[in-house]
N, C-alpha and C positions, 0 to 999 in steps of 0.2 A: 505495499500499497505506499502510494511513494505522497505526503501529504505537503497540500496547496502549500507557498510561500509562508502566508501570514496564520497558518495553524500553527510550525515549523516558531515562526518568533509569536507567537503563547505560549507555545512549549516548553518556550528556550525562559521568555518571561516567568511563571512558573515556578521552573527549573533554579532558578540562580537567586528569589525569594527564600523559596518552599526547602534551603539543600543549607543549611550547617555545615560550610568550608571547612571546618574540626574535622568531618570527619571526611570525606575524600570523595561522598557518591555524588554528589550532581556530574551529570556525562555533557560535553560539549556540542553543540549542534552541529558538526561529522560526524560522529558519532549516532545522534538520533538521526539523524538524516542517512548515514549507513544500514540502518538499525533496518528504516524501513523502505530501503530501495531493497532487501533477502527478497521481498513478498509473503515471507510468513510475519511480520511483526503488523502490529496491530495497533490502534493509540485512540482512544476519548479525550474530552476535553469533557469541563463543566465547568457551567458559570454562575453565576448572581449577579443578579437584576445589571443584565448583558454584558458585565465581566469576566474574563476568562479567566476562576476561583485555579484548575486544575483538569488534572490529567491524570493517567495511565499511558504506560505504553507496555506491548503482553506478545512474543513471542507463540507462535502455533509449531507445534512437535507430532504429526500423528493422530494419537488420542490424548496429549495434551495439550495446556496450553501453560506458560510459565509466567508471571508477570515479570518485568524487568523495571518497572519503576511506579511509582505512584506518589503525587503529591499534590497538596490543597498549597495557597498561598498564604502568608504564616496570618490577614489580615479573615483570613473565610474557615476562619479552624474552627468545628465546632458545631458547623451550622448544618451536620448530617453531608456534606459534599462528600467526604472521603465515601459514605458511607454507600453513597451515589456511586462511586465506578468503580468499589467493588460488586455491588449488585449488576451496573453496565458488563460488569467484562466477567462476571459468572455467567450473563447473558448470554453474552456476545461467542464467549465461549462456548459453550452450549449447539447452538445453532454453529458452533464448524464444528460440531462432530467430538469434543472436548470432554472425557468423560468425567478428571480428573485437572483439578489446577497447583498450581508449583511456584511458587516463591520464594526467596531470600533474600533476608536482612541482617544485618548488625546485631549481635549482640545486644540490650537494652536501650534497643529503641522505641518510641513513644507509642510506636501504631502497630507493636504487638496486640496489646488490645482489640486491636479491632479487625483484628484477622482472626482474631483467638474465636472473637465473637462472632465474626463469621463464617464459621464449625473448622475451619483448619487449623491443624491439628503440627505437634512439633516431628518430623521422621529423622531429624540428622544435623550433625555439627561437623562445622569445618574448622579448624580452631586457629588459629590465628588468622584467619582468610582477607585479610580488612585490613589496609594500610594507610592507618594519614599520616598527612601530612609532614605531620614531625613525625613519623617515622611509627609509632604506637600502634601495635600487632591486638588488631580486636576480632573474637569470634566473631564466626557466621552462623545462623542457625537455621532448616532447611525444612519449609515448611509442608502442605499435603492439604487441601481438600477435595470430597471427590462427591461432583456434578451428578444431580438429578436425569 
């Protein structure tokens, strides 16, 4: 799925606002563009009062869908937008034939409760998988959720 330039602008605007640079999790524009050019990556935008408030980026593989990124701009948090995006991801993935969802996140990420409340369960850990810009190493937790 190739995104129009204005959608890429919206994704990058939310990404810059949403991801704490201390963890080095944000992607650059080229990474997002390249992912979407592969043909098996998808995205959705969420709006609040006409402004882009959040997005997700996912990748389809056979009967699975992996959530690569999900972000909500700080000024739009606690309004149900992340929940809307997770619900949209599940619906879209099921329509593409996915039977389960995967995601990986840094341990201690406050979004963990969102995922657990949506049926995601931890299935693995990658020790010291993430590296922060200052060199600190952080574990990653892999979660999965079955789709109906």
